C-alpha positions in Angstrom: -0.3 0.0 0.0 1.3 3.2 -1.2 0.3 6.9 0.0 -1.7 7.2 -3.4 -3.8 4.3 -2.3 -4.2 6.0 0.6 -5.2 9.7 -0.7 -7.5 8.1 -3.9 -9.8 6.3 -1.1 -9.6 9.3 0.8 -10.7 11.3 -2.3 -13.4 8.8 -2.9 -15.2 9.4 0.4 -14.8 13.0 0.2 -16.1 13.2 -3.0 -19.0 10.9 -2.1 -19.6 13.2 0.9 -19.6 16.3 -1.0 -22.0 14.8 -3.7 -24.2 13.9 -0.5 -24.3 17.5 0.8 -25.0 18.7 -2.2 -27.6 16.5 -3.6 -29.5 15.3 -0.7 -32.6 17.2 1.0 -32.8 15.0 4.2 -30.6 17.2 6.7 -29.6 13.9 8.8 -28.2 12.2 5.8 -26.7 15.8 4.8 -25.3 16.0 8.2 -23.9 12.2 7.9 -22.0 13.3 4.4 -20.1 16.1 6.3 -19.0 13.7 8.9 -17.4 11.5 5.9 -16.2 14.4 4.4 -14.6 14.9 8.6 -13.5 11.2 8.2 -11.8 11.7 4.8 -9.3 14.8 5.9 -8.4 12.6 8.7 -8.0 9.6 6.9 -5.3 11.9 4.6 -3.7 13.5 7.9 -3.2 10.3 9.2 -1.9 9.0 5.5 0.6 11.8 5.7 2.0 11.3 8.8 2.3 7.5 8.2 4.7 7.8 5.1 6.3 10.6 6.7 9.7 9.2 8.1 11.7 11.0 11.2 14.4 9.3 11.9 13.1 5.6 10.8 9.9 6.3 12.6 6.7 7.9 11.4 5.5 11.5 12.6 2.9 11.3 15.0 2.3 15.5 14.6 -0.5 15.0 12.0 -1.8 11.9 14.1 -2.1 14.3 17.2 -4.3 16.5 15.0 -6.5 14.2 14.2 -7.5 13.0 17.7 -8.5 16.7 18.3 -10.3 16.6 15.1 -12.3 13.4 16.3 -12.6 15.3 19.7 -14.2 18.4 17.8 -16.1 16.1 15.8 -17.8 14.5 18.8 -19.3 17.7 20.2 -20.5 18.7 16.4 -22.6 15.2 16.6 -23.7 16.1 20.3 -25.1 19.9 18.9 -26.0 19.2 15.5 -28.0 16.0 16.6 -29.9 18.6 19.3 -30.6 21.1 16.7 -31.9 18.3 14.4 -34.5 17.0 16.8 -35.2 20.6 18.1 -36.0 21.4 14.2 -38.2 18.4 14.1 -40.0 18.7 17.0 -41.3 21.9 16.2 -41.6 21.7 12.6 -42.3 17.8 11.7 -39.7 17.5 9.3 -36.3 17.5 8.4 -36.5 18.2 4.9 -34.0 21.2 4.2 -36.8 22.5 1.6 -39.2 23.1 3.9 -37.0 24.9 6.4 -36.5 28.0 4.8 -37.3 30.7 7.8 -35.6 31.4 11.4 -39.6 31.6 12.6 -41.2 28.5 13.9 
């Protein structure tokens, strides 16, 4: 496995997530596609970290950054799902076409 293989998988994941964000209308599916894009970026960071050797060992700087990305993603999931549940309770829908104003 080379760096190109990891970057190809990461690119496909990111493109799939971007396609889902642009095409889908369900807020939950859009949210999952955003998370897929974040996972693709994390995979890229880990791949570059793995193939950048310092004194024969991989550089762990990017992998440390990935832990912070995962922490922020967990907080984003908690807040995002709370907002989606609140929208569903007030509007009875999670379709983005029906969510055109901030008024309840």
